[in-house]
C-alpha positions as CSV (number, residue, x, y, z in Angstrom):
1,X,25.6,5.7,-6.5
2,X,23.9,7.8,-3.5
3,X,23.3,11.4,-2.8
4,X,25.7,13.2,-0.9
5,X,24.6,15.7,1.9
6,X,24.8,18.5,-0.2
7,X,22.1,16.7,-2.4
8,X,19.8,16.3,0.3
9,X,19.5,19.8,0.9
10,X,19.5,20.9,-2.8
11,X,16.2,22.9,-3.2
12,X,13.4,20.9,-5.1
13,X,12.6,21.8,-8.3
14,X,9.6,24.1,-8.4
15,X,7.6,22.5,-11.4
16,X,8.2,18.9,-10.1
17,X,7.1,20.3,-6.8
18,X,3.6,21.0,-8.1
19,X,3.3,17.5,-9.7
20,X,4.4,15.8,-6.2
21,X,2.0,17.9,-4.1
22,X,-0.9,17.4,-6.4
23,X,-0.7,13.7,-5.9
24,X,-0.2,14.3,-1.8
25,X,-3.3,16.6,-1.8
26,X,-5.8,14.0,-3.8
27,X,-4.2,11.2,-1.3
28,X,-4.9,12.8,1.7
29,X,-8.2,14.0,0.8
30,X,-9.1,10.5,-0.1
31,X,-7.7,9.7,3.3
32,X,-10.1,12.0,4.9
33,X,-13.2,10.9,3.0
34,X,-12.5,7.2,3.2
35,X,-11.8,8.1,7.5
36,X,-15.1,9.6,7.6
37,X,-16.9,6.4,6.0
38,X,-14.7,4.2,8.2
39,X,-15.7,5.9,11.5
40,X,-19.3,5.6,10.6
41,X,-18.9,2.0,9.5
42,X,-17.4,1.0,13.0
43,X,-20.3,3.1,14.8
44,X,-23.0,1.3,12.8
45,X,-21.1,-2.1,13.1
46,X,-20.7,-1.7,17.1
47,X,-24.7,-0.8,17.3
48,X,-23.9,2.6,18.6
49,X,-25.7,4.6,15.9
50,X,-28.1,3.9,13.2
51,X,-27.6,5.2,9.5
52,X,-30.3,7.6,8.1
53,X,-32.3,5.5,5.4
54,X,-30.6,7.0,2.4
55,X,-27.2,5.8,3.4
56,X,-26.5,2.0,3.2
57,X,-24.1,0.5,5.5
58,X,-22.3,-1.4,2.7
59,X,-22.3,1.8,0.7
60,X,-19.8,3.5,3.2
61,X,-18.1,0.1,3.3
62,X,-17.3,0.7,-0.4
63,X,-16.3,4.1,0.0
64,X,-14.1,3.2,2.8
65,X,-12.2,0.6,0.9
66,X,-12.1,2.2,-2.4
67,X,-10.8,5.5,-0.9
68,X,-8.6,4.4,1.6
69,X,-7.1,1.0,0.3
70,X,-6.9,2.1,-3.6
71,X,-6.8,5.8,-4.1
72,X,-4.9,7.1,-1.0
73,X,-1.9,4.6,-1.3
74,X,-2.1,4.9,-5.2
75,X,-1.6,8.6,-5.3
76,X,0.6,8.7,-2.4
77,X,2.9,6.4,-3.8
78,X,3.3,7.8,-7.2
79,X,4.0,11.1,-5.7
80,X,6.5,9.7,-3.3
81,X,8.2,8.1,-6.3
82,X,8.3,11.0,-8.6
83,X,9.9,13.2,-6.0
84,X,12.6,10.7,-5.2
85,X,13.1,10.0,-8.9
86,X,13.6,13.7,-9.5
87,X,15.8,14.0,-6.6
88,X,18.1,11.2,-7.3
89,X,18.2,10.9,-11.0
90,X,19.1,14.4,-12.2
91,X,17.6,16.8,-9.9
92,X,14.7,17.2,-12.0
93,X,11.9,15.5,-14.1
94,X,12.7,15.3,-17.9
95,X,9.9,17.6,-19.7
96,X,8.5,14.4,-21.4
97,X,8.4,12.9,-17.9
98,X,6.8,15.4,-16.4
99,X,4.1,15.8,-18.9
100,X,3.5,11.9,-18.6
101,X,3.1,12.4,-14.7
102,X,0.6,14.9,-15.1
103,X,-1.5,13.0,-17.5
104,X,-1.4,10.0,-15.3
105,X,-2.2,12.6,-12.6
106,X,-5.4,13.9,-14.7
107,X,-6.7,10.4,-15.6
108,X,-6.3,9.1,-12.1
109,X,-8.1,11.9,-10.8
110,X,-10.9,12.1,-13.3
111,X,-11.5,8.3,-12.3
112,X,-11.4,8.8,-8.6
113,X,-14.0,11.4,-8.8
114,X,-16.2,9.5,-11.1
115,X,-16.4,6.3,-8.9
116,X,-16.7,8.4,-5.8
117,X,-19.8,9.6,-7.3
118,X,-21.1,6.4,-8.1
119,X,-20.3,5.1,-4.7
120,X,-22.2,8.2,-3.2
121,X,-25.0,7.7,-5.5
122,X,-25.5,4.2,-4.5
123,X,-24.8,2.8,-7.9
124,X,-21.9,1.0,-6.9
125,X,-22.0,-0.9,-3.2
126,X,-19.7,-3.7,-4.4
127,X,-17.0,-3.3,-1.6
128,X,-13.6,-2.5,-3.1
129,X,-13.1,-6.1,-4.4
130,X,-16.2,-5.5,-6.7
131,X,-16.8,-9.5,-6.6
132,X,-19.5,-10.5,-9.1
133,X,-22.2,-11.4,-9.3
134,X,-23.0,-7.9,-7.6
135,X,-23.2,-5.4,-10.3
136,X,-22.2,-1.5,-10.4
137,X,-23.1,1.2,-12.5
138,X,-21.0,0.8,-15.6
139,X,-19.5,4.2,-15.2
140,X,-18.0,2.7,-11.8
141,X,-15.9,0.1,-13.8
142,X,-15.0,3.0,-16.3
143,X,-13.7,4.7,-13.5
144,X,-11.4,1.8,-12.4
145,X,-10.3,1.9,-16.0
146,X,-9.2,5.7,-15.8
147,X,-7.2,5.4,-12.6
148,X,-5.6,2.0,-13.5
149,X,-4.5,3.4,-17.1
150,X,-3.2,6.8,-15.6
151,X,-1.2,4.8,-13.1
152,X,0.4,2.9,-16.2
153,X,1.3,6.4,-17.7
154,X,2.9,7.7,-14.7
155,X,4.6,4.5,-14.3
156,X,5.9,4.8,-17.9
157,X,7.3,8.2,-16.7
158,X,9.2,6.8,-13.9
159,X,10.6,4.5,-15.9
160,X,12.0,7.0,-18.9
161,X,13.7,9.0,-16.5
162,X,15.4,6.0,-15.0
163,X,16.3,4.9,-18.7
164,X,17.7,8.6,-19.4
165,X,19.6,8.3,-16.3
166,X,21.2,4.9,-17.3
167,X,21.8,5.9,-20.9
168,X,23.7,9.4,-19.5
169,X,25.6,7.2,-16.8
170,X,26.8,4.3,-19.0
171,X,28.7,1.8,-16.5
172,X,27.4,3.0,-13.3
173,X,25.0,1.7,-10.9
174,X,21.8,3.5,-10.4
175,X,20.7,5.3,-7.8
176,X,18.9,3.1,-5.0
177,X,15.7,5.2,-4.8
178,X,15.6,4.9,-8.9
179,X,16.0,1.1,-9.0
180,X,13.3,0.6,-6.3
181,X,11.0,3.0,-7.9
182,X,11.3,1.1,-11.2
183,X,10.9,-2.4,-9.1
184,X,7.6,-0.9,-7.5
185,X,6.1,0.3,-10.6
186,X,7.0,-2.8,-12.4
187,X,5.0,-4.9,-10.1
188,X,2.3,-2.2,-10.3
189,X,1.9,-2.5,-14.4
190,X,2.4,-6.4,-14.3
191,X,-0.1,-7.2,-11.7
192,X,-2.8,-4.6,-12.9
193,X,-2.8,-6.5,-16.4
194,X,-5.4,-8.9,-14.2
195,X,-8.1,-6.5,-13.1
196,X,-7.7,-4.6,-16.4
197,X,-8.7,-7.7,-18.4
198,X,-11.5,-8.6,-16.1
199,X,-12.9,-4.9,-15.8
200,X,-12.7,-4.2,-19.8
201,X,-13.5,-7.9,-20.9
202,X,-15.9,-9.1,-18.4
203,X,-17.4,-6.5,-16.2
204,X,-17.9,-3.5,-18.4
205,X,-19.9,-5.6,-21.1
206,X,-21.6,-7.7,-18.5
207,X,-22.8,-4.2,-16.2
208,X,-24.1,-2.5,-19.8
209,X,-26.2,-5.5,-20.5
210,X,-24.3,-6.9,-23.7
211,X,-23.9,-10.1,-22.2
212,X,-26.1,-11.9,-20.0
213,X,-23.8,-13.6,-17.7
214,X,-20.3,-13.4,-16.0
215,X,-17.9,-16.1,-15.2
216,X,-17.4,-15.4,-11.4
217,X,-14.6,-17.7,-10.8
218,X,-12.5,-16.2,-13.7
219,X,-13.1,-12.8,-12.6
220,X,-12.1,-13.6,-8.8
221,X,-8.9,-15.4,-10.2
222,X,-8.0,-12.3,-12.5
223,X,-9.0,-10.1,-9.3
224,X,-6.7,-11.7,-7.0
225,X,-3.9,-11.8,-9.4
226,X,-3.8,-8.3,-9.1
227,X,-4.9,-8.3,-5.2
228,X,-2.1,-9.9,-3.7
229,X,0.6,-7.9,-5.4
230,X,-1.4,-5.0,-4.4
231,X,-0.1,-5.6,-1.1
232,X,3.6,-5.4,-1.8
233,X,2.9,-2.5,-4.1
234,X,1.7,-0.7,-0.9
235,X,4.6,-2.1,1.1
236,X,7.7,-1.9,-1.3
237,X,7.6,1.9,-0.9
238,X,7.2,1.5,2.6
239,X,10.5,-0.3,2.4
240,X,12.2,2.4,0.4
241,X,11.7,4.6,3.1
242,X,13.0,2.2,5.7
243,X,16.2,1.2,3.5
244,X,17.1,4.6,2.1
245,X,15.7,7.3,4.2
246,X,15.9,6.1,7.9
247,X,19.4,5.4,7.9
248,X,20.0,9.0,7.1
249,X,17.6,10.2,9.6
250,X,19.2,8.4,12.5
251,X,22.8,9.4,11.4
252,X,23.9,5.8,10.0
253,X,24.3,4.5,6.6
254,X,22.6,1.8,4.3
255,X,23.8,-1.6,5.8
256,X,24.0,-3.2,2.0
257,X,23.2,-1.6,-1.3
258,X,23.3,-5.0,-2.9
259,X,20.9,-6.7,-0.4
260,X,18.3,-3.9,-0.6
261,X,18.2,-4.3,-4.6
262,X,18.0,-8.4,-4.2
263,X,15.1,-8.3,-1.8
264,X,13.1,-5.9,-4.4
265,X,14.2,-8.2,-7.1
266,X,12.8,-11.2,-5.2
267,X,9.5,-9.3,-4.4
268,X,9.1,-8.9,-8.0
269,X,9.7,-12.7,-8.6
270,X,7.4,-13.8,-5.6
271,X,4.7,-11.3,-5.1
272,X,3.0,-12.1,-8.4
273,X,2.2,-15.5,-9.1
274,X,0.5,-16.3,-5.7
275,X,-3.1,-15.0,-6.0
276,X,-4.5,-18.2,-5.2
277,X,-3.8,-18.3,-1.6
278,X,-6.7,-15.7,-1.1
279,X,-8.8,-18.3,-3.0
280,X,-7.9,-21.5,-0.8
281,X,-11.9,-21.8,0.1
282,X,-12.8,-21.3,-3.5
283,X,-14.3,-24.5,-5.6
284,X,-13.3,-25.2,-9.3
285,X,-9.4,-24.9,-8.3
286,X,-7.7,-27.9,-8.3
287,X,-5.6,-28.3,-4.7
288,X,-2.0,-28.8,-6.2
289,X,-2.5,-25.3,-7.8
290,X,-3.3,-23.9,-4.5
291,X,-0.4,-25.9,-3.0
292,X,2.1,-24.5,-5.4
293,X,1.1,-20.8,-5.1
294,X,1.1,-21.2,-1.3
295,X,4.7,-22.4,-1.5
296,X,5.5,-19.2,-3.7
297,X,3.7,-17.2,-1.3
298,X,6.0,-18.4,1.5
299,X,8.9,-17.7,-0.5
300,X,8.1,-13.9,-0.3
301,X,9.1,-14.3,3.6
302,X,12.7,-14.5,2.3
303,X,13.0,-10.5,1.2
304,X,11.0,-9.4,4.0
305,X,13.3,-11.1,6.7
306,X,16.3,-9.7,4.5
307,X,14.6,-6.2,5.2
308,X,14.5,-7.2,9.1
309,X,18.0,-8.1,9.3
310,X,19.4,-5.2,7.5
311,X,17.3,-2.5,9.2
312,X,17.9,-3.9,12.6
313,X,21.8,-4.1,11.7
314,X,21.8,-0.6,10.4
315,X,20.2,0.5,13.7
316,X,23.0,-1.6,15.9
317,X,25.7,-0.6,13.7
318,X,24.7,3.2,14.0
319,X,24.2,3.0,18.0
320,X,27.8,1.2,18.1
321,X,29.2,4.1,16.1
322,X,27.6,6.2,18.8
323,X,29.0,4.7,21.8
324,X,26.2,2.4,22.7
325,X,27.2,-0.5,25.1
326,X,25.8,-4.1,26.1
327,X,23.3,-6.1,24.1
328,X,20.3,-3.3,23.5
329,X,22.4,-0.3,24.2
330,X,21.7,0.8,20.8
331,X,17.9,1.4,21.2
332,X,18.9,4.3,23.3
333,X,20.5,6.0,20.6
334,X,17.9,6.1,18.1
335,X,16.0,9.5,17.8
336,X,12.5,8.5,19.4
337,X,11.6,12.0,19.4
338,X,11.9,12.5,15.7
339,X,8.8,11.7,14.1
340,X,10.5,11.3,10.6
341,X,11.8,8.0,12.5
342,X,9.4,7.2,15.1
343,X,6.3,6.7,12.8
344,X,8.2,4.5,10.2
345,X,9.9,2.5,13.2
346,X,6.2,2.1,14.5
347,X,5.3,0.8,11.2
348,X,7.9,-1.7,11.2
349,X,7.1,-3.0,14.6
350,X,3.8,-3.5,13.7
351,X,4.7,-5.7,11.0
352,X,6.0,-8.2,13.0
353,X,2.6,-9.5,14.1
354,X,1.0,-8.4,10.6
355,X,3.4,-10.8,8.9
356,X,2.8,-13.7,11.5
357,X,-1.3,-13.3,10.7
358,X,-0.4,-13.3,6.9
359,X,1.7,-16.8,7.4
360,X,-1.8,-17.9,9.0
361,X,-3.8,-16.6,6.2
362,X,-2.0,-18.3,3.5
363,X,-1.9,-21.8,5.3
364,X,-4.7,-24.0,4.0
365,X,-5.7,-25.4,7.4
366,X,-5.6,-22.4,9.5
367,X,-7.1,-20.0,6.5
368,X,-10.3,-22.4,6.5
369,X,-10.6,-21.5,10.4
370,X,-10.3,-17.6,9.9
371,X,-11.1,-17.1,6.2
372,X,-14.5,-15.4,6.2
373,X,-13.8,-13.9,9.9
374,X,-13.0,-10.6,11.1
375,X,-9.4,-11.9,11.8
376,X,-8.7,-11.1,8.0
377,X,-10.0,-7.6,8.4
378,X,-7.7,-7.1,11.5
379,X,-5.2,-8.5,9.4
380,X,-5.6,-6.0,6.6
381,X,-5.4,-3.3,9.0
382,X,-2.3,-4.0,10.4
383,X,-0.3,-4.3,7.2
384,X,-2.0,-1.2,5.0
385,X,-3.7,0.9,7.5
386,X,-0.6,0.5,10.1
387,X,2.5,-0.3,8.8
388,X,2.1,1.4,5.3
389,X,-0.1,4.0,6.8
390,X,2.6,5.4,9.5
391,X,5.4,5.0,7.1
392,X,3.6,7.0,4.7
393,X,2.8,9.6,7.3
394,X,6.3,9.6,8.4
395,X,7.5,10.5,5.0
396,X,4.9,13.3,4.5
397,X,6.2,15.0,7.6
398,X,9.5,16.0,5.4
399,X,8.4,15.3,2.0
400,X,5.8,18.1,1.7
401,X,8.1,21.1,3.5
402,X,11.1,19.7,1.5
403,X,9.2,20.0,-1.9
404,X,7.9,23.4,-0.5
405,X,11.4,24.7,0.7
406,X,10.0,25.0,3.9
407,X,11.1,23.9,7.7
408,X,9.5,20.9,9.6
409,X,9.1,23.0,13.2
410,X,9.5,21.4,16.4
411,X,5.8,22.1,17.0
412,X,5.0,20.2,13.9
413,X,7.2,17.5,14.7
414,X,5.5,16.9,18.3
415,X,2.4,17.2,16.5
416,X,3.4,14.4,14.3
417,X,4.5,12.4,17.2
418,X,1.2,12.9,19.0
419,X,-0.8,11.8,15.8
420,X,1.5,8.5,15.5
421,X,0.4,7.7,19.3
422,X,-3.1,8.3,18.5
423,X,-3.0,6.0,15.3
424,X,-1.2,3.3,17.6
425,X,-3.8,3.2,20.4
426,X,-7.0,3.2,17.8
427,X,-5.5,0.7,16.0
428,X,-4.7,-1.3,19.3
429,X,-8.4,-1.4,20.0
430,X,-9.6,-1.8,16.6
431,X,-7.5,-4.6,15.1
432,X,-6.9,-6.3,18.3
433,X,-10.6,-6.7,19.0
434,X,-11.1,-7.6,15.1
435,X,-8.4,-10.5,15.8
436,X,-9.7,-11.7,18.8
437,X,-13.4,-11.9,18.0
438,X,-12.5,-13.2,14.5
439,X,-11.1,-16.4,16.6
440,X,-14.5,-16.5,18.1
441,X,-16.1,-16.8,14.6
442,X,-17.3,-13.2,14.1
443,X,-18.0,-12.7,10.2
444,X,-16.5,-9.9,8.4
445,X,-18.4,-7.8,5.9
446,X,-21.7,-7.6,8.0
447,X,-23.6,-4.8,9.2
448,X,-24.9,-4.7,12.9
449,X,-26.7,-7.5,13.6
450,X,-27.2,-10.0,16.8
451,X,-28.6,-12.7,14.9
452,X,-32.0,-12.9,16.7
453,X,-29.9,-12.6,20.0
454,X,-27.8,-15.8,19.5
455,X,-25.6,-16.4,22.1
456,X,-22.7,-16.5,20.1
457,X,-23.6,-13.0,18.6
458,X,-24.3,-11.5,21.8
459,X,-21.1,-12.7,23.1
460,X,-19.3,-11.0,20.1
461,X,-20.8,-7.3,20.6
462,X,-18.3,-6.2,23.3
463,X,-15.4,-6.6,20.8
464,X,-17.6,-4.7,18.2
465,X,-17.8,-1.8,20.5
466,X,-14.1,-1.8,21.1
467,X,-13.7,-1.6,17.4
468,X,-15.9,1.5,17.0
469,X,-14.2,3.0,19.9
470,X,-10.9,2.2,18.3
471,X,-12.2,3.3,14.9
472,X,-13.3,6.5,16.4
473,X,-9.7,7.2,17.9
474,X,-8.3,6.5,14.4
475,X,-10.4,9.1,13.1
476,X,-9.2,11.5,15.1
477,X,-5.8,10.6,14.0
478,X,-7.0,11.0,10.3
479,X,-8.2,14.6,11.2
480,X,-4.9,15.4,12.7
481,X,-3.0,14.1,9.9
482,X,-5.1,16.1,7.4
483,X,-4.7,19.2,9.5
484,X,-0.8,18.4,10.0
485,X,-0.2,18.2,6.1
486,X,-2.0,21.9,5.6
487,X,0.1,23.1,8.4
488,X,3.2,21.7,6.9
489,X,2.1,23.3,3.5
490,X,2.0,26.6,5.2
491,X,5.2,26.2,7.7
492,X,7.6,29.2,7.7
493,X,10.4,28.9,4.8
494,X,13.7,27.5,5.4
495,X,17.4,28.4,4.1
496,X,20.1,26.1,3.7
497,X,20.3,25.1,7.5
498,X,16.7,24.9,8.3
499,X,15.0,23.8,5.4
500,X,13.5,20.2,5.7
501,X,15.9,17.7,3.7
502,X,15.1,14.9,1.6
503,X,16.9,12.1,3.5
504,X,18.9,9.5,1.0
505,X,21.3,7.6,2.9
506,X,24.6,6.8,1.7
507,X,25.8,3.2,1.8
508,X,28.2,1.9,4.4
509,X,31.9,2.0,3.6
510,X,32.4,-1.7,4.4
511,X,29.4,-3.2,2.1
512,X,30.4,-5.2,-0.9
513,X,30.1,-3.4,-4.2
514,X,26.7,-3.5,-6.0
515,X,26.9,-6.0,-8.8
516,X,25.9,-4.8,-12.2
517,X,24.0,-7.8,-13.0
518,X,21.2,-6.9,-10.4
519,X,20.1,-4.3,-13.0
520,X,19.3,-6.7,-15.9
521,X,15.8,-6.0,-16.0
522,X,14.9,-8.4,-18.9
523,X,16.2,-11.4,-16.9
524,X,14.1,-10.8,-13.9
525,X,10.9,-10.0,-16.2
526,X,11.4,-13.4,-18.0
527,X,11.5,-15.3,-15.0
528,X,8.5,-13.7,-13.6
529,X,6.6,-14.3,-17.0
530,X,7.6,-18.2,-16.5
531,X,6.7,-18.0,-12.8
532,X,3.2,-16.5,-13.7
533,X,2.7,-18.9,-16.5
534,X,3.8,-22.2,-14.6
535,X,1.3,-21.0,-11.7
536,X,-1.8,-20.2,-14.0
537,X,-1.6,-21.4,-17.3
538,X,-3.1,-25.0,-16.4
539,X,-5.8,-23.9,-13.7
540,X,-6.6,-20.9,-15.6
541,X,-6.9,-23.1,-18.8
542,X,-9.1,-25.4,-16.9
543,X,-11.7,-22.5,-16.2
544,X,-11.6,-21.8,-19.7
545,X,-12.3,-25.1,-21.0
546,X,-14.8,-26.1,-18.2
547,X,-16.5,-22.9,-17.7
548,X,-19.1,-22.3,-15.0
549,X,-22.5,-21.8,-15.7
550,X,-22.0,-17.8,-15.2
551,X,-24.3,-15.8,-13.2
552,X,-26.7,-12.7,-14.2
553,X,-26.3,-9.4,-12.3
554,X,-27.5,-8.8,-8.9
555,X,-28.3,-5.6,-7.2
556,X,-29.2,-5.7,-3.8
557,X,-29.2,-2.6,-2.4
C-alpha cells in the first residue's frame, strides 16, 4: 500500500514538522562543527598548519568523528524516519508518539552538548571508538548513555506508530516506508545493546575509579558488536530514499515492493553478528569464530546486490517507458538536473568502489595488509561520508521545504547541484589519496610526522597534502550545505502546485503482490537472536572464563 500523488502533495502536519526540523537543525549543526574539526585535522596531517598549543590534533579528530559519524547521522535519520512515518502512516504522528519523539530528542541533545563540552575541554580525546585503555572524563560516557537512551525512546515511538497502523488496518500490508523505518530502528535498538553494556558496566565504573582495571578485549568486542551494524543504520535510510523516493522523482515506479522488504529483512539478519571482521588482527579470538563472522559478513552482499539490481531495473524501465532506445539510452532520460535525484545517484555510484573496499577489509589476508592504514579511513569516507552523506543531502533538499510547505526553487536546485559536485571533487582528492597512500603503508590515526625524515614517510607527504586539499574542498561543501539548509527554511511559500512534495513511489503494476509473512517480525528477530548466539556465545564466554589481565586507565594528552 503506497501513497497516491495527492498524498505526496498533502500539507505536512505542523506539529510533526517542528519535531522533524528540530532533529535536522542539530544534525546540520553537528555537520558544520565536525567539518571545522575535519578541515583542521586534514591541514595538520598535511603539514600545512600547526594548531595552537591549547588544541590537540587528537582532540579535533575525536570531535570530527563523534559529531559527523554519530551525531549528524543519528539525528538526521531519526528526523527523516519520523517524517516518513507521519506521512505514510496516518498523516500525523499519534500524540504519544510525538511526545516520545520529543523526549528522545531532548535526551539526545543533552547528551550531544555534554559530550561536545567534554571533547572541547580536552577531557575526552579518545576518538569516536573510545578504545580502552584511553580514559575520558566519566561525563563523556554518561553523555553517550543520554544519546543512546534518547534514540531508544525515539525508536519506540516509530514502533508505536507502526503498531497502531497495523491494528487499524488489519489484513493490509503496511506502507513500505513504515516497514523500512521499523527495520532500521530494529537494527539500531539491537546493535546499541552492545555499546550500552560496555559503557554502563565497564567504562563508567572504570572512569570513576570504582574499579581499577578494564577488560579491553571485552570492551572492544562489545563496541564492534555495535560498530558494524552502525554502518547499516547509516545505509538503510539511504536505501529507503533509493527504493521509495527516487522512483517517484524520476517519474517511474518501485520495481518490487517484495524485493525491497526482503532486502531489509536480510540486512537485519546479517548486519549484526559480524563484528569480529573488525577484529581480525586482535588476539584472543579463535580463528574459527573470525571465519564464521566473515562468512556472515559476506552474506550482506546479497541484499546490497538485490538493491543494485532493483534500482537499475527501475532506471531502465522508466527510461524505456519514456521511449529510450539502445543499451544505455535510458541514461539520457534520467533527471540529471534535479538535485533530488543527482545527489543520491552519485552516492549510489560511489557505493560501488566503497563496497569493493569493504570486501577487502573483511578478507583476512587482505585486511592484514591495510588494517591500520589510511586505506581504511578512505573506505570509511566513501561509505558514510559520500554514499550516505550525499543521499541525506539529496533528501534534505525536498524534505525541509516539504515539511514547511515551501518551494524548492530553481536557484536552490542549482546550488544543490553545485554543492554535490564540490563534494564529489573534494572526496576524489581526499579519499583517493587515502586509499593510495594506505597501500603504501601510511598509518591512520596519526598527526603530522615524517618519522625522522624516513624515506617512506617523506614519500607519503604529497598524498597527505592532496588529502588536505580535498578536505578543504569538502569543507567548502559543508559550508554551502549548511547555508543551503538555512535558505531552504526561508524559501517562498508554495501552493498545491509549487510546494515541494514528499516523493513516495508506487509499486509497478507488474510486480508480484507482497506476501504477508514478510511482516512476521517475531520470526525475523528470533532468527537474528539465534545467529547472534551462534556467533558470539562461545568466543565471548571464553573471554569471560579466561579474562585478560585488564588495564589501568591511560590519559596521554
